[in-house]
N, CA, C, O and the ligand as a Tripos MOL2 file, in Angstrom:
@<TRIPOS>MOLECULE
protein
  225   223    57     0     0
PROTEIN
NO_CHARGES

@<TRIPOS>ATOM
      1 N         -16.8970    5.2910  -26.1080 N.3       1 MET1
      2 CA        -15.6910    5.2790  -25.2970 C.3       1 MET1
      3 C         -14.9030    4.0340  -25.4570 C.2       1 MET1
      4 O         -15.4810    2.9480  -25.4570 O.2       1 MET1
      5 N         -13.6170    4.1260  -25.5920 N.am      2 ALA2
      6 CA        -12.7900    2.9440  -25.8080 C.3       2 ALA2
      7 C         -12.6970    2.0290  -24.5750 C.2       2 ALA2
      8 O         -12.7220    2.4900  -23.4340 O.2       2 ALA2
      9 N         -12.5980    0.8300  -24.8210 N.am      3 SER3
     10 CA        -12.4230   -0.1750  -23.7900 C.3       3 SER3
     11 C         -11.0100   -0.0610  -23.2490 C.2       3 SER3
     12 O         -10.0520    0.1960  -23.9780 O.2       3 SER3
     13 N         -10.9200   -0.2560  -21.9790 N.am      4 LYS4
     14 CA         -9.6410   -0.1580  -21.2740 C.3       4 LYS4
     15 C          -9.5170   -1.2930  -20.3000 C.2       4 LYS4
     16 O         -10.4500   -2.0740  -20.1140 O.2       4 LYS4
     17 N          -8.3580   -1.3860  -19.6760 N.am      5 PHE5
     18 CA         -8.2150   -2.2470  -18.5290 C.3       5 PHE5
     19 C          -7.9690   -1.2990  -17.3670 C.2       5 PHE5
     20 O          -7.2850   -0.2850  -17.5010 O.2       5 PHE5
     21 N          -8.5440   -1.6530  -16.2230 N.am      6 TRP6
     22 CA         -8.3940   -0.8560  -15.0410 C.3       6 TRP6
     23 C          -7.6510   -1.6890  -13.9940 C.2       6 TRP6
     24 O          -7.9430   -2.8650  -13.7760 O.2       6 TRP6
     25 N          -6.6770   -1.0270  -13.3540 N.am      7 LYS7
     26 CA         -6.1330   -1.6110  -12.1250 C.3       7 LYS7
     27 C          -6.9890   -1.1020  -11.0080 C.2       7 LYS7
     28 O          -7.0290    0.1010  -10.7490 O.2       7 LYS7
     29 N          -7.6630   -1.9780  -10.3540 N.am      8 VAL8
     30 CA         -8.6640   -1.5920   -9.3490 C.3       8 VAL8
     31 C          -8.2600   -2.0920   -7.9700 C.2       8 VAL8
     32 O          -7.8600   -3.2410   -7.7850 O.2       8 VAL8
     33 N          -8.3760   -1.2090   -7.0430 N.am      9 LYS9
     34 CA         -8.0270   -1.5310   -5.6320 C.3       9 LYS9
     35 C          -9.3270   -1.7290   -4.8720 C.2       9 LYS9
     36 O         -10.2750   -0.9560   -5.0080 O.2       9 LYS9
     37 N          -9.3480   -2.7760   -4.0750 N.am     10 CYS10
     38 CA        -10.5390   -3.0390   -3.2440 C.3      10 CYS10
     39 C         -10.5410   -2.1370   -2.0290 C.2      10 CYS10
     40 O          -9.5470   -2.0450   -1.3090 O.2      10 CYS10
     41 N         -11.6770   -1.4630   -1.8010 N.am     11 LYS11
     42 CA        -11.7320   -0.4880   -0.7110 C.3      11 LYS11
     43 C         -11.7750   -1.2500    0.6470 C.2      11 LYS11
     44 O         -11.4360   -0.7020    1.6950 O.2      11 LYS11
     45 N         -12.1960   -2.5070    0.5830 N.am     12 LYS12
     46 CA        -12.2750   -3.2460    1.8380 C.3      12 LYS12
     47 C         -10.9840   -3.8420    2.3270 C.2      12 LYS12
     48 O         -10.6500   -3.7480    3.5080 O.2      12 LYS12
     49 N         -10.2400   -4.4690    1.3990 N.am     13 CYS13
     50 CA         -9.0540   -5.1900    1.8720 C.3      13 CYS13
     51 C          -7.7520   -4.6190    1.2290 C.2      13 CYS13
     52 O          -6.6580   -4.9690    1.6720 O.2      13 CYS13
     53 N          -7.8560   -3.7680    0.2170 N.am     14 GLY14
     54 CA         -6.6270   -3.2190   -0.4100 C.3      14 GLY14
     55 C          -6.0520   -4.0450   -1.4920 C.2      14 GLY14
     56 O          -5.0470   -3.6640   -2.0910 O.2      14 GLY14
     57 N          -6.6710   -5.2090   -1.7820 N.am     15 ASN15
     58 CA         -6.1560   -6.0430   -2.8730 C.3      15 ASN15
     59 C          -6.2810   -5.3430   -4.2090 C.2      15 ASN15
     60 O          -7.2940   -4.7010   -4.4880 O.2      15 ASN15
     61 N          -5.2440   -5.4670   -5.0440 N.am     16 VAL16
     62 CA         -5.2920   -4.7960   -6.3250 C.3      16 VAL16
     63 C          -5.3390   -5.8520   -7.4380 C.2      16 VAL16
     64 O          -4.5720   -6.8140   -7.4020 O.2      16 VAL16
     65 N          -6.2200   -5.6840   -8.4170 N.am     17 GLN17
     66 CA         -6.2980   -6.5840   -9.5350 C.3      17 GLN17
     67 C          -6.6800   -5.8130  -10.8020 C.2      17 GLN17
     68 O          -7.2160   -4.7060  -10.7410 O.2      17 GLN17
     69 N          -6.4020   -6.4050  -11.9020 N.am     18 VAL18
     70 CA         -6.6430   -5.7570  -13.2080 C.3      18 VAL18
     71 C          -7.9230   -6.3660  -13.7990 C.2      18 VAL18
     72 O          -8.0540   -7.5830  -13.9320 O.2      18 VAL18
     73 N          -8.8560   -5.4780  -14.1460 N.am     19 ILE19
     74 CA        -10.1130   -5.9170  -14.7270 C.3      19 ILE19
     75 C         -10.4000   -5.1840  -16.0260 C.2      19 ILE19
     76 O          -9.7960   -4.1460  -16.2970 O.2      19 ILE19
     77 N         -11.3100   -5.7070  -16.8290 N.am     20 PHE20
     78 CA        -11.7540   -5.0380  -18.0420 C.3      20 PHE20
     79 C         -12.7680   -3.9600  -17.7090 C.2      20 PHE20
     80 O         -13.6930   -4.1880  -16.9290 O.2      20 PHE20
     81 N         -12.5940   -2.7850  -18.2980 N.am     21 SER21
     82 CA        -13.4330   -1.6180  -17.9610 C.3      21 SER21
     83 C         -14.9040   -1.8070  -18.3260 C.2      21 SER21
     84 O         -15.8020   -1.2060  -17.7350 O.2      21 SER21
     85 N         -15.1100   -2.6570  -19.3110 N.am     22 HIS22
     86 CA        -16.5340   -2.9270  -19.7160 C.3      22 HIS22
     87 C         -16.9070   -4.3440  -19.3370 C.2      22 HIS22
     88 O         -17.4030   -5.1110  -20.1610 O.2      22 HIS22
     89 N         -16.6700   -4.6740  -18.1160 N.am     23 ALA23
     90 CA        -16.9760   -6.0250  -17.6140 C.3      23 ALA23
     91 C         -18.4440   -6.2910  -17.8530 C.2      23 ALA23
     92 O         -19.2880   -5.4120  -17.6750 O.2      23 ALA23
     93 N         -18.7450   -7.5370  -18.2660 N.am     24 THR24
     94 CA        -20.1010   -7.9300  -18.5260 C.3      24 THR24
     95 C         -20.6860   -8.7450  -17.3920 C.2      24 THR24
     96 O         -21.8420   -9.1620  -17.4540 O.2      24 THR24
     97 N         -19.8930   -8.9760  -16.3580 N.am     25 ARG25
     98 CA        -20.4170   -9.6260  -15.1720 C.3      25 ARG25
     99 C         -19.7840   -8.9580  -13.9860 C.2      25 ARG25
    100 O         -18.7800   -8.2570  -14.1090 O.2      25 ARG25
    101 N         -20.3860   -9.1820  -12.8170 N.am     26 GLU26
    102 CA        -19.8060   -8.7030  -11.6280 C.3      26 GLU26
    103 C         -18.3750   -9.1880  -11.4690 C.2      26 GLU26
    104 O         -18.0730  -10.3430  -11.7720 O.2      26 GLU26
    105 N         -17.5120   -8.3390  -11.0090 N.am     27 VAL27
    106 CA        -16.1260   -8.7840  -10.6980 C.3      27 VAL27
    107 C         -15.9430   -8.7200   -9.1850 C.2      27 VAL27
    108 O         -16.1610   -7.6830   -8.5580 O.2      27 VAL27
    109 N         -15.5400   -9.8440   -8.6200 N.am     28 VAL28
    110 CA        -15.3450   -9.8640   -7.1930 C.3      28 VAL28
    111 C         -13.8310   -9.8050   -6.8450 C.2      28 VAL28
    112 O         -12.9670  -10.2360   -7.6070 O.2      28 VAL28
    113 N         -13.5910   -9.2760   -5.7170 N.am     29 CYS29
    114 CA        -12.2190   -9.1960   -5.2010 C.3      29 CYS29
    115 C         -11.6880  -10.6080   -4.9890 C.2      29 CYS29
    116 O         -12.3770  -11.4550   -4.4210 O.2      29 CYS29
    117 N         -10.4630  -10.8620   -5.4450 N.am     30 THR30
    118 CA         -9.8730  -12.1880   -5.1960 C.3      30 THR30
    119 C          -9.3460  -12.3140   -3.7950 C.2      30 THR30
    120 O          -9.0000  -13.4050   -3.3420 O.2      30 THR30
    121 N          -9.2840  -11.1540   -3.0840 N.am     31 GLY31
    122 CA         -8.8030  -11.2040   -1.6940 C.3      31 GLY31
    123 C          -9.9120  -11.4890   -0.7170 C.2      31 GLY31
    124 O          -9.7810  -12.3600    0.1430 O.2      31 GLY31
    125 N         -11.0480  -10.7340   -0.8450 N.am     32 CYS32
    126 CA        -12.0700  -10.8480    0.2500 C.3      32 CYS32
    127 C         -13.4830  -11.1650   -0.3510 C.2      32 CYS32
    128 O         -14.4200  -11.4090    0.4090 O.2      32 CYS32
    129 N         -13.6320  -11.1610   -1.6340 N.am     33 GLY33
    130 CA        -14.9100  -11.5160   -2.1940 C.3      33 GLY33
    131 C         -15.9180  -10.3900   -2.3780 C.2      33 GLY33
    132 O         -17.0250  -10.6030   -2.8750 O.2      33 GLY33
    133 N         -15.5120   -9.1690   -1.9650 N.am     34 ALA34
    134 CA        -16.3850   -8.0000   -2.1680 C.3      34 ALA34
    135 C         -16.6110   -7.7940   -3.6800 C.2      34 ALA34
    136 O         -15.7760   -8.1650   -4.5050 O.2      34 ALA34
    137 N         -17.7590   -7.1930   -4.0110 N.am     35 VAL35
    138 CA        -18.0620   -6.9070   -5.4250 C.3      35 VAL35
    139 C         -17.2990   -5.6200   -5.7880 C.2      35 VAL35
    140 O         -17.5590   -4.5640   -5.2110 O.2      35 VAL35
    141 N         -16.3640   -5.7070   -6.7360 N.am     36 LEU36
    142 CA        -15.6050   -4.5390   -7.0930 C.3      36 LEU36
    143 C         -16.3410   -3.6650   -8.1310 C.2      36 LEU36
    144 O         -16.4090   -2.4450   -7.9820 O.2      36 LEU36
    145 N         -16.8740   -4.2840   -9.1530 N.am     37 VAL37
    146 CA        -17.6040   -3.5980  -10.1450 C.3      37 VAL37
    147 C         -18.8240   -4.4570  -10.5870 C.2      37 VAL37
    148 O         -18.8220   -5.6860  -10.5190 O.2      37 VAL37
    149 N         -19.8550   -3.7200  -11.0410 N.am     38 GLU38
    150 CA        -20.9930   -4.4780  -11.5840 C.3      38 GLU38
    151 C         -21.2310   -3.9780  -13.0300 C.2      38 GLU38
    152 O         -20.9210   -2.8360  -13.3680 O.2      38 GLU38
    153 N         -21.7910   -4.8700  -13.8640 N.am     39 PRO39
    154 CA        -21.9900   -4.5180  -15.2170 C.3      39 PRO39
    155 C         -23.1230   -3.5440  -15.4720 C.2      39 PRO39
    156 O         -24.1150   -3.5440  -14.7420 O.2      39 PRO39
    157 N         -22.9940   -2.7160  -16.4920 N.am     40 THR40
    158 CA        -24.0360   -1.7080  -16.7970 C.3      40 THR40
    159 C         -24.4720   -1.8210  -18.2340 C.2      40 THR40
    160 O         -25.4230   -1.1600  -18.6500 O.2      40 THR40
    161 N         -23.7840   -2.6610  -19.0090 N.am     41 GLY41
    162 CA        -24.0070   -2.6590  -20.4680 C.3      41 GLY41
    163 C         -22.9840   -1.7950  -21.1680 C.2      41 GLY41
    164 O         -22.7940   -1.9060  -22.3790 O.2      41 GLY41
    165 N         -22.3380   -0.9520  -20.4290 N.am     42 GLY42
    166 CA        -21.2670   -0.1120  -20.9510 C.3      42 GLY42
    167 C         -20.0790   -0.1970  -20.0020 C.2      42 GLY42
    168 O         -19.6160   -1.2750  -19.6280 O.2      42 GLY42
    169 N         -19.6110    0.9810  -19.6350 N.am     43 LYS43
    170 CA        -18.4780    1.0320  -18.6630 C.3      43 LYS43
    171 C         -18.9880    0.5250  -17.3090 C.2      43 LYS43
    172 O         -20.0290    0.9510  -16.8090 O.2      43 LYS43
    173 N         -18.2360   -0.3730  -16.7570 N.am     44 ALA44
    174 CA        -18.6420   -0.9610  -15.4880 C.3      44 ALA44
    175 C         -18.8010    0.0370  -14.3680 C.2      44 ALA44
    176 O         -18.0780    1.0320  -14.3200 O.2      44 ALA44
    177 N         -19.7300   -0.2060  -13.4680 N.am     45 HIS45
    178 CA        -20.0110    0.6630  -12.3330 C.3      45 HIS45
    179 C         -19.1400    0.2020  -11.1280 C.2      45 HIS45
    180 O         -19.1690   -0.9640  -10.7330 O.2      45 HIS45
    181 N         -18.4000    1.1220  -10.5860 N.am     46 LEU46
    182 CA        -17.5150    0.7620   -9.4520 C.3      46 LEU46
    183 C         -18.3650    0.6480   -8.1550 C.2      46 LEU46
    184 O         -19.1580    1.5310   -7.8280 O.2      46 LEU46
    185 N         -18.1690   -0.4300   -7.4700 N.am     47 VAL47
    186 CA        -18.9090   -0.6760   -6.1890 C.3      47 VAL47
    187 C         -17.8760   -0.4740   -5.0660 C.2      47 VAL47
    188 O         -17.7160    0.6150   -4.5160 O.2      47 VAL47
    189 N         -17.1750   -1.6030   -4.7520 N.am     48 GLU48
    190 CA        -16.1460   -1.5040   -3.7210 C.3      48 GLU48
    191 C         -14.7560   -1.2660   -4.2790 C.2      48 GLU48
    192 O         -13.7640   -1.2350   -3.5500 O.2      48 GLU48
    193 N         -14.7150   -1.0970   -5.5960 N.am     49 GLY49
    194 CA        -13.3550   -0.8950   -6.2090 C.3      49 GLY49
    195 C         -13.1040    0.5490   -6.4840 C.2      49 GLY49
    196 O         -14.0360    1.3280   -6.6830 O.2      49 GLY49
    197 N         -11.8410    0.9150   -6.4990 N.am     50 GLU50
    198 CA        -11.4480    2.2630   -6.9990 C.3      50 GLU50
    199 C         -10.3220    2.0790   -7.9960 C.2      50 GLU50
    200 O          -9.4630    1.2140   -7.8250 O.2      50 GLU50
    201 N         -10.3300    2.8860   -9.0250 N.am     51 ILE51
    202 CA         -9.3360    2.7680  -10.0830 C.3      51 ILE51
    203 C          -8.0600    3.4330   -9.6320 C.2      51 ILE51
    204 O          -8.0700    4.6000   -9.2400 O.2      51 ILE51
    205 N          -6.9350    2.6880   -9.6830 N.am     52 VAL52
    206 CA         -5.6430    3.2700   -9.4110 C.3      52 VAL52
    207 C          -4.8680    3.5260  -10.6960 C.2      52 VAL52
    208 O          -3.9510    4.3470  -10.7200 O.2      52 VAL52
    209 N          -5.2150    2.8590  -11.7070 N.am     53 GLU53
    210 CA         -4.4760    3.0560  -13.0210 C.3      53 GLU53
    211 C          -5.3490    2.5610  -14.1310 C.2      53 GLU53
    212 O          -6.1300    1.6250  -13.9650 O.2      53 GLU53
    213 N          -5.2050    3.2180  -15.2990 N.am     54 GLU54
    214 CA         -5.9530    2.7670  -16.4980 C.3      54 GLU54
    215 C          -4.9570    2.4150  -17.5740 C.2      54 GLU54
    216 O          -3.9140    3.0530  -17.7140 O.2      54 GLU54
    217 N          -5.2910    1.3940  -18.3290 N.am     55 TYR55
    218 CA         -4.4440    1.0370  -19.4600 C.3      55 TYR55
    219 C          -5.2830    0.9690  -20.6970 C.2      55 TYR55
    220 O          -6.4500    0.5810  -20.6390 O.2      55 TYR55
    221 N          -4.6910    1.3540  -21.8620 N.am     56 ASP56
    222 CA         -5.4160    1.2270  -23.0970 C.3      56 ASP56
    223 C          -5.3600   -0.1960  -23.5880 C.2      56 ASP56
    224 O          -5.9240   -0.5100  -24.6360 O.2      56 ASP56
    225 ZN        -11.0920   -7.1120   -1.1080 Zn       57 ZN57
@<TRIPOS>BOND
     1     1     2 1
     2     2     3 1
     3     3     4 2
     4     3     5 am
     5     5     6 1
     6     6     7 1
     7     7     8 2
     8     7     9 am
     9     9    10 1
    10    10    11 1
    11    11    12 2
    12    11    13 am
    13    13    14 1
    14    14    15 1
    15    15    16 2
    16    15    17 am
    17    17    18 1
    18    18    19 1
    19    19    20 2
    20    19    21 am
    21    21    22 1
    22    22    23 1
    23    23    24 2
    24    23    25 am
    25    25    26 1
    26    26    27 1
    27    27    28 2
    28    27    29 am
    29    29    30 1
    30    30    31 1
    31    31    32 2
    32    31    33 am
    33    33    34 1
    34    34    35 1
    35    35    36 2
    36    35    37 am
    37    37    38 1
    38    38    39 1
    39    39    40 2
    40    39    41 am
    41    41    42 1
    42    42    43 1
    43    43    44 2
    44    43    45 am
    45    45    46 1
    46    46    47 1
    47    47    48 2
    48    47    49 am
    49    49    50 1
    50    50    51 1
    51    51    52 2
    52    51    53 am
    53    53    54 1
    54    54    55 1
    55    55    56 2
    56    55    57 am
    57    57    58 1
    58    58    59 1
    59    59    60 2
    60    59    61 am
    61    61    62 1
    62    62    63 1
    63    63    64 2
    64    63    65 am
    65    65    66 1
    66    66    67 1
    67    67    68 2
    68    67    69 am
    69    69    70 1
    70    70    71 1
    71    71    72 2
    72    71    73 am
    73    73    74 1
    74    74    75 1
    75    75    76 2
    76    75    77 am
    77    77    78 1
    78    78    79 1
    79    79    80 2
    80    79    81 am
    81    81    82 1
    82    82    83 1
    83    83    84 2
    84    83    85 am
    85    85    86 1
    86    86    87 1
    87    87    88 2
    88    87    89 am
    89    89    90 1
    90    90    91 1
    91    91    92 2
    92    91    93 am
    93    93    94 1
    94    94    95 1
    95    95    96 2
    96    95    97 am
    97    97    98 1
    98    98    99 1
    99    99   100 2
   100    99   101 am
   101   101   102 1
   102   102   103 1
   103   103   104 2
   104   103   105 am
   105   105   106 1
   106   106   107 1
   107   107   108 2
   108   107   109 am
   109   109   110 1
   110   110   111 1
   111   111   112 2
   112   111   113 am
   113   113   114 1
   114   114   115 1
   115   115   116 2
   116   115   117 am
   117   117   118 1
   118   118   119 1
   119   119   120 2
   120   119   121 am
   121   121   122 1
   122   122   123 1
   123   123   124 2
   124   123   125 am
   125   125   126 1
   126   126   127 1
   127   127   128 2
   128   127   129 am
   129   129   130 1
   130   130   131 1
   131   131   132 2
   132   131   133 am
   133   133   134 1
   134   134   135 1
   135   135   136 2
   136   135   137 am
   137   137   138 1
   138   138   139 1
   139   139   140 2
   140   139   141 am
   141   141   142 1
   142   142   143 1
   143   143   144 2
   144   143   145 am
   145   145   146 1
   146   146   147 1
   147   147   148 2
   148   147   149 am
   149   149   150 1
   150   150   151 1
   151   151   152 2
   152   151   153 am
   153   153   154 1
   154   154   155 1
   155   155   156 2
   156   155   157 am
   157   157   158 1
   158   158   159 1
   159   159   160 2
   160   159   161 am
   161   161   162 1
   162   162   163 1
   163   163   164 2
   164   163   165 am
   165   165   166 1
   166   166   167 1
   167   167   168 2
   168   167   169 am
   169   169   170 1
   170   170   171 1
   171   171   172 2
   172   171   173 am
   173   173   174 1
   174   174   175 1
   175   175   176 2
   176   175   177 am
   177   177   178 1
   178   178   179 1
   179   179   180 2
   180   179   181 am
   181   181   182 1
   182   182   183 1
   183   183   184 2
   184   183   185 am
   185   185   186 1
   186   186   187 1
   187   187   188 2
   188   187   189 am
   189   189   190 1
   190   190   191 1
   191   191   192 2
   192   191   193 am
   193   193   194 1
   194   194   195 1
   195   195   196 2
   196   195   197 am
   197   197   198 1
   198   198   199 1
   199   199   200 2
   200   199   201 am
   201   201   202 1
   202   202   203 1
   203   203   204 2
   204   203   205 am
   205   205   206 1
   206   206   207 1
   207   207   208 2
   208   207   209 am
   209   209   210 1
   210   210   211 1
   211   211   212 2
   212   211   213 am
   213   213   214 1
   214   214   215 1
   215   215   216 2
   216   215   217 am
   217   217   218 1
   218   218   219 1
   219   219   220 2
   220   219   221 am
   221   221   222 1
   222   222   223 1
   223   223   224 2
@<TRIPOS>SUBSTRUCTURE
     1 MET1         2 RESIDUE 1 A MET
     2 ALA2         6 RESIDUE 1 A ALA
     3 SER3        10 RESIDUE 1 A SER
     4 LYS4        14 RESIDUE 1 A LYS
     5 PHE5        18 RESIDUE 1 A PHE
     6 TRP6        22 RESIDUE 1 A TRP
     7 LYS7        26 RESIDUE 1 A LYS
     8 VAL8        30 RESIDUE 1 A VAL
     9 LYS9        34 RESIDUE 1 A LYS
    10 CYS10       38 RESIDUE 1 A CYS
    11 LYS11       42 RESIDUE 1 A LYS
    12 LYS12       46 RESIDUE 1 A LYS
    13 CYS13       50 RESIDUE 1 A CYS
    14 GLY14       54 RESIDUE 1 A GLY
    15 ASN15       58 RESIDUE 1 A ASN
    16 VAL16       62 RESIDUE 1 A VAL
    17 GLN17       66 RESIDUE 1 A GLN
    18 VAL18       70 RESIDUE 1 A VAL
    19 ILE19       74 RESIDUE 1 A ILE
    20 PHE20       78 RESIDUE 1 A PHE
    21 SER21       82 RESIDUE 1 A SER
    22 HIS22       86 RESIDUE 1 A HIS
    23 ALA23       90 RESIDUE 1 A ALA
    24 THR24       94 RESIDUE 1 A THR
    25 ARG25       98 RESIDUE 1 A ARG
    26 GLU26      102 RESIDUE 1 A GLU
    27 VAL27      106 RESIDUE 1 A VAL
    28 VAL28      110 RESIDUE 1 A VAL
    29 CYS29      114 RESIDUE 1 A CYS
    30 THR30      118 RESIDUE 1 A THR
    31 GLY31      122 RESIDUE 1 A GLY
    32 CYS32      126 RESIDUE 1 A CYS
    33 GLY33      130 RESIDUE 1 A GLY
    34 ALA34      134 RESIDUE 1 A ALA
    35 VAL35      138 RESIDUE 1 A VAL
    36 LEU36      142 RESIDUE 1 A LEU
    37 VAL37      146 RESIDUE 1 A VAL
    38 GLU38      150 RESIDUE 1 A GLU
    39 PRO39      154 RESIDUE 1 A PRO
    40 THR40      158 RESIDUE 1 A THR
    41 GLY41      162 RESIDUE 1 A GLY
    42 GLY42      166 RESIDUE 1 A GLY
    43 LYS43      170 RESIDUE 1 A LYS
    44 ALA44      174 RESIDUE 1 A ALA
    45 HIS45      178 RESIDUE 1 A HIS
    46 LEU46      182 RESIDUE 1 A LEU
    47 VAL47      186 RESIDUE 1 A VAL
    48 GLU48      190 RESIDUE 1 A GLU
    49 GLY49      194 RESIDUE 1 A GLY
    50 GLU50      198 RESIDUE 1 A GLU
    51 ILE51      202 RESIDUE 1 A ILE
    52 VAL52      206 RESIDUE 1 A VAL
    53 GLU53      210 RESIDUE 1 A GLU
    54 GLU54      214 RESIDUE 1 A GLU
    55 TYR55      218 RESIDUE 1 A TYR
    56 ASP56      222 RESIDUE 1 A ASP
    57 ZN57       225 GROUP 0 **** ****
């Protein structure tokens, strides 16, 4: 599966940020510090984040 960028919205505070779909580390919300995604070795697993848009 191709790598993409995701626009991810934090379920806790509503902050939106753009992250790499195959993140190799946890990505935390810049607004509240919640873990948005965690690495899996492939496509990142969504934790408190939800995808609102995808970019190639
Ligand atoms: Zn947040």
